[in-house]
C-alpha positions as CSV (number, residue, x, y, z in Angstrom):
1,M,-228.9,-83.0,78.9
2,E,-225.7,-83.5,76.9
3,T,-224.8,-81.1,74.2
4,P,-224.2,-83.0,70.9
5,I,-220.7,-82.8,69.5
6,P,-220.8,-80.8,66.3
7,E,-219.9,-82.4,63.0
8,L,-216.6,-81.1,61.5
9,G,-217.4,-82.2,58.0
10,R,-215.4,-84.5,55.8
11,F,-211.7,-84.7,56.3
12,A,-211.0,-87.4,53.8
13,E,-210.9,-86.9,50.1
14,P,-213.2,-89.3,48.2
15,A,-210.2,-90.7,46.4
16,L,-208.6,-91.8,49.7
17,L,-211.9,-93.4,50.8
18,I,-212.0,-95.3,47.5
19,L,-208.4,-96.4,47.7
20,V,-209.0,-97.8,51.3
21,S,-212.1,-99.6,50.1
22,L,-210.2,-101.3,47.3
23,S,-207.3,-102.2,49.5
24,D,-208.8,-105.5,50.5
25,G,-209.7,-106.5,46.9
26,P,-211.6,-105.5,43.7
27,K,-215.1,-104.0,44.0
28,H,-217.6,-102.5,41.6
29,G,-219.1,-99.0,42.2
30,Y,-222.0,-99.9,44.3
31,A,-219.9,-102.1,46.5
32,I,-217.4,-99.3,47.0
33,M,-220.2,-96.8,48.0
34,T,-221.6,-99.4,50.4
35,D,-218.1,-100.1,51.9
36,V,-217.3,-96.4,52.3
37,E,-220.6,-95.7,54.0
38,A,-220.1,-98.6,56.3
39,G,-216.7,-97.4,57.3
40,T,-217.4,-93.7,57.6
41,G,-221.1,-93.5,58.4
42,R,-221.5,-91.1,55.5
43,P,-222.8,-91.9,52.0
44,M,-220.8,-91.2,48.9
45,G,-223.0,-90.3,45.9
46,P,-222.5,-91.9,42.5
47,G,-221.4,-88.6,40.9
48,T,-218.6,-88.2,43.5
49,L,-217.7,-91.8,43.2
50,Y,-217.4,-92.1,39.4
51,A,-215.6,-88.8,39.0
52,A,-213.0,-89.9,41.6
53,L,-212.7,-93.3,40.0
54,A,-212.0,-91.7,36.6
55,R,-209.3,-89.5,38.2
56,L,-207.7,-92.4,40.0
57,E,-207.7,-94.6,36.9
58,E,-206.2,-91.7,34.9
59,R,-203.4,-91.4,37.4
60,G,-202.7,-95.2,37.4
61,L,-203.7,-95.7,41.0
62,I,-206.6,-98.1,40.1
63,E,-207.5,-100.1,37.1
64,A,-210.9,-101.3,35.7
65,L,-211.3,-105.0,35.3
66,T,-213.5,-106.9,32.9
67,P,-217.2,-106.3,33.6
68,V,-219.1,-109.0,35.5
69,D,-222.9,-109.0,35.0
70,R,-222.8,-105.4,33.7
71,R,-220.8,-104.2,36.7
72,R,-217.3,-103.0,36.2
73,P,-215.0,-103.9,39.2
74,Y,-211.9,-101.8,40.0
75,R,-208.7,-102.9,41.7
76,L,-205.8,-101.1,43.3
77,T,-202.6,-101.0,41.3
78,G,-199.1,-101.5,42.9
79,V,-198.6,-97.7,42.6
80,G,-202.0,-97.1,44.1
81,A,-201.1,-99.3,47.1
82,T,-197.8,-97.4,47.6
83,V,-199.6,-94.0,47.4
84,L,-202.3,-95.2,49.8
85,A,-199.7,-96.5,52.4
86,E,-197.9,-93.2,52.2
87,Q,-201.0,-91.2,52.6
88,L,-202.2,-93.3,55.6
89,R,-198.8,-93.0,57.3
90,D,-198.9,-89.2,56.9
91,L,-202.4,-89.0,58.3
92,S,-201.5,-91.2,61.2
93,E,-198.5,-89.0,62.0
94,F,-200.8,-85.9,61.7
95,A,-203.4,-87.5,64.0
96,S,-200.8,-88.5,66.6
97,A,-199.4,-84.9,66.6
98,G,-202.9,-83.5,67.1
99,L,-203.6,-85.9,70.0
100,R,-200.3,-85.0,71.7
101,R,-201.2,-81.3,71.3
102,L,-204.5,-82.0,73.0
103,G,-202.7,-83.8,75.8
104,Q,-204.1,-87.1,74.7
105,A,-201.5,-89.6,73.8
106,S,-202.4,-92.0,71.0
107,R,-203.6,-95.3,72.4
């Protein structure tokens, strides 16, 4: 019988997950939650989502668009795309260093 690998919890900040979700185009809140869950296997609740959306919009990383059928889509700004790319590069370098330390070269 195999021992299950324990969960380590969330490593990614909700803001990062939202930025990645918006990187392929505008989405409304429910579509972001669905996309994040599909990509991570973990749900993001509406409270977490909308608090993070407000912070991201306040910082100029995303912007709200005109509502469509009572749903407000959001899109990544140019600054948001730059910040996201930098964060993803940093995480990639961190992950590569961790894999090297484990003796597992990144593939």
